[in-house]
Each structure stands twice: as C-alpha cells, then as structure tokens.
C-alpha positions in Angstrom: -25.3 17.2 11.4 -24.6 18.8 8.1 -20.9 18.2 8.8 -21.7 14.5 9.2 -23.4 14.4 5.8 -20.3 16.2 4.4 -18.0 13.6 6.0 -20.0 10.8 4.4 -19.8 12.4 1.0 -16.1 13.1 1.2 -15.4 9.5 2.5 -17.3 7.9 -0.4 -15.7 10.2 -3.0 -12.2 9.7 -1.6 -12.6 5.9 -1.7 -13.7 6.0 -5.3 -11.0 8.4 -6.4 -8.2 6.5 -4.7 -9.3 3.2 -6.1 -8.4 2.2 -9.6 -11.8 3.4 -10.8 -10.5 7.0 -11.4 -7.4 8.3 -13.1 -6.6 11.5 -11.3 -3.1 13.0 -11.8 -2.8 14.5 -8.3 -3.1 11.1 -6.8 0.3 10.4 -8.3 -0.1 6.7 -8.8 -1.2 5.9 -5.3 -4.1 3.8 -6.2 -5.7 1.2 -3.9 -7.5 -1.6 -5.8 -11.0 -2.6 -4.7 -11.3 0.4 -2.3 -14.3 1.6 -4.2 -16.2 -1.4 -2.8 -15.9 0.3 0.6 -17.5 3.6 -0.6 -20.8 2.5 0.8 -19.4 3.3 4.3 -20.0 6.9 3.5 -23.7 6.2 3.5 -23.6 5.7 7.2 -22.9 9.3 8.2 -24.9 10.7 5.3 -28.0 8.7 6.4 -27.5 9.5 10.1 -26.9 13.2 9.3 -30.1 13.5 7.3 -32.2 11.7 9.8 -30.6 13.6 12.7 -31.5 16.9 10.9 -35.1 15.8 10.7 -35.2 14.7 14.3 -33.6 18.0 15.4 -36.3 19.9 13.4 -38.9 18.1 15.5 -37.0 19.1 18.7 -36.3 15.5 19.6 -32.9 16.1 21.2 -32.5 12.7 22.8 -33.2 10.8 19.6 -31.0 13.1 17.7 -28.1 12.6 20.1 -28.6 8.8 20.2 -28.7 8.6 16.4 -25.5 10.7 16.1 -23.7 8.5 18.6 -24.9 5.3 16.9 -24.0 6.7 13.5 -20.5 7.6 14.7 -20.0 4.2 16.2 -21.3 2.5 13.1 -19.0 4.6 10.8 -16.0 4.1 13.0 -16.8 0.4 13.4 -17.2 -0.1 9.6 -13.8 1.6 9.0 -12.3 -0.5 11.8 -13.7 -3.7 10.3 -12.0 -2.9 7.1 -9.0 -2.1 9.3 -6.2 -1.6 6.7 -5.4 -5.3 6.6 -6.5 -5.0 3.0 -3.8 -2.4 2.6 -1.1 -4.9 3.7 -2.0 -7.1 0.8 -0.9 -4.4 -1.7 2.1 -2.9 0.1 5.4 -3.3 -1.7 7.3 -5.4 0.9 4.7 -8.2 1.0 4.2 -8.3 -2.8 7.9 -8.2 -3.5 8.8 -10.9 -1.0 6.4 -13.2 -2.9 8.7 -13.1 -5.9 11.5 -14.8 -4.0 11.7 -18.6 -4.6 9.2 -20.6 -2.5 12.1 -22.5 -0.9 14.2 -19.3 -0.1 14.1 -20.1 3.6 15.9 -23.4 3.1 18.3 -22.3 0.4 21.5 -20.4 0.8 20.7 -17.0 -0.6 21.5 -13.4 0.1 19.1 -10.4 0.0 19.9 -6.7 -0.1 18.3 -3.3 -0.8 19.8 -0.4 -2.7 18.3 3.1 -2.3 15.1 1.7 -0.9 14.1 0.1 2.4 10.9 -0.6 4.4 11.3 -2.3 7.7 8.6 -4.8 6.9 10.7 -6.3 4.1 12.8 -8.0 6.7 9.6 -9.5 8.2 8.3 -10.8 4.9 11.6 -12.1 3.7 12.4 -13.7 7.1 16.1 -13.1 6.3 18.8 -10.6 7.0 18.6 -7.7 4.5 21.9 -6.1 3.6 22.1 -2.4 2.6 24.1 -1.6 -0.5 25.1 2.1 -0.8 26.6 2.3 -4.3 25.9 0.9 -7.7 29.3 -0.8 -7.6 28.3 -2.6 -4.4 25.1 -3.8 -6.2 27.1 -5.1 -9.1 29.5 -7.0 -6.8 26.6 -8.3 -4.7 24.9 -9.8 -7.8 28.2 -11.3 -9.1 28.3 -13.7 -6.1 28.2 -17.4 -6.9 25.1 -18.0 -4.7 21.6 -16.7 -5.5 21.4 -13.0 -4.7 18.4 -10.7 -4.7 18.3 -6.9 -4.6 15.3 -4.6 -4.0 15.7 -1.1 -5.5 13.6 1.7 -7.1 12.7 1.1 -10.7 14.4 4.4 -11.7 17.7 3.1 -10.3 17.3 -0.2 -12.2 16.5 1.7 -15.4 19.8 3.5 -15.1 21.8 0.5 -14.1 20.5 -1.8 -16.9 22.0 0.5 -19.5 25.5 -0.5 -18.3 26.5 -3.6 -20.4 28.7 -5.0 -17.6 25.7 -5.0 -15.2 24.1 -8.5 -15.2 20.8 -9.0 -13.5 17.3 -10.2 -14.2 14.2 -8.3 -13.0 11.8 -10.9 -11.4 9.2 -8.7 -9.7 7.8 -5.2 -9.3 5.5 -3.4 -6.9 4.4 0.1 -5.9 5.7 1.6 -2.7 2.9 3.8 -1.4 5.1 5.5 1.2 7.8 6.7 -1.3 5.5 6.7 -4.3 7.8 4.8 -6.5 7.9 1.4 -8.2 10.3 -1.0 -6.6 11.9 -3.9 -8.5 13.4 -7.2 -7.3 16.5 -8.2 -9.2 18.4 -11.5 -9.1 21.6 -13.0 -10.5 19.7 -16.2 -11.4 19.0 -16.2 -15.1 
C-alpha cells in the first residue's frame, strides 16, 4: 500500500519533469508538451494507497483488497485512456510529413532520408521513401528537376550547408524521441 502511494508520487513527478514545465539536463531534450496535465493520474494510487492503509489498520481486509483492485483498475484505465495517441501528435515522422506540400500526393515528387529513418515516415508521407547513404547522393538527389525532399538529422544538415555547392532549403524540423535528435526536412524548391 505504501508502494502504491510511492507509484502515484513517482508517476506525477515524472509527468511533470518530462513535460515542458521543467528544464532538467538528464532528460536530454526529450520533452513531451502538455504531459503535466496528466499528472493528476498519480493521485489515484496515492489516494487508494492512503485509504487502503487506513482500512488495513481497521483490519477490514475485504474492503482493503477491493479498494486496491479498484485503484489499480482506475490507474491503469486512466493511463490507457490517455493511451499514447497524444504522443503520436508530437513524433517526428508525423510532424515532418506535415511540412510537405498539401498536394504532394497528386504531384510528381521524390522523398528520401539520409542517416535517419523511422518506419512510420512512409505511412505519413504515403510515398516510397528512398534511402541515401552518402552526402554526394543527397546532393545529386536534390539536384533533380522535380521537387525533391530529404529528411536528415539536423547535425548532418549543419555540416552540409557549409558546402557552397550544396543547394537546399530547410522547410521543417522536429525532434525524434527515439534517436534524441532534431530532424530536418530539406527541399530543392526555393
């Protein structure tokens, strides 16, 4: 029961720390906006744990067990209702695909990645995604006469843009929580 209270406290604190409300260096940029709004979920196990302790002190085992079960179901249900769909809204592939032109499905365009890939980028772009393995391939890909788009880590872009012969325009950026890096979307459309 004390463990249940502890779980509630840890849950609430973790949600606040991982949200944008705290600037903690060991989180390493992996912040989830609006997560602090879900910190109240930690109150479910805290409340159930405290009440269960009081019921156990009165030797009411059935009520204690029932409360612990209901609290566990409520806590799990609340986390399930939140269900991570909120996380999909801030994942790099979805955010980056929104920087493509609205009519990209009806235009003749090509899309590629360089030194970065998440399988869901194919789903969100609804296009074949080419993989470019060298900076020279990226340069040639963006020199095509048709609109071309390349996803790559921002650090790669920072190095490439120093090359005067490399012509591209950055049109979007998002954080990849899995690789803990910023990813940019480049185009040959100025």
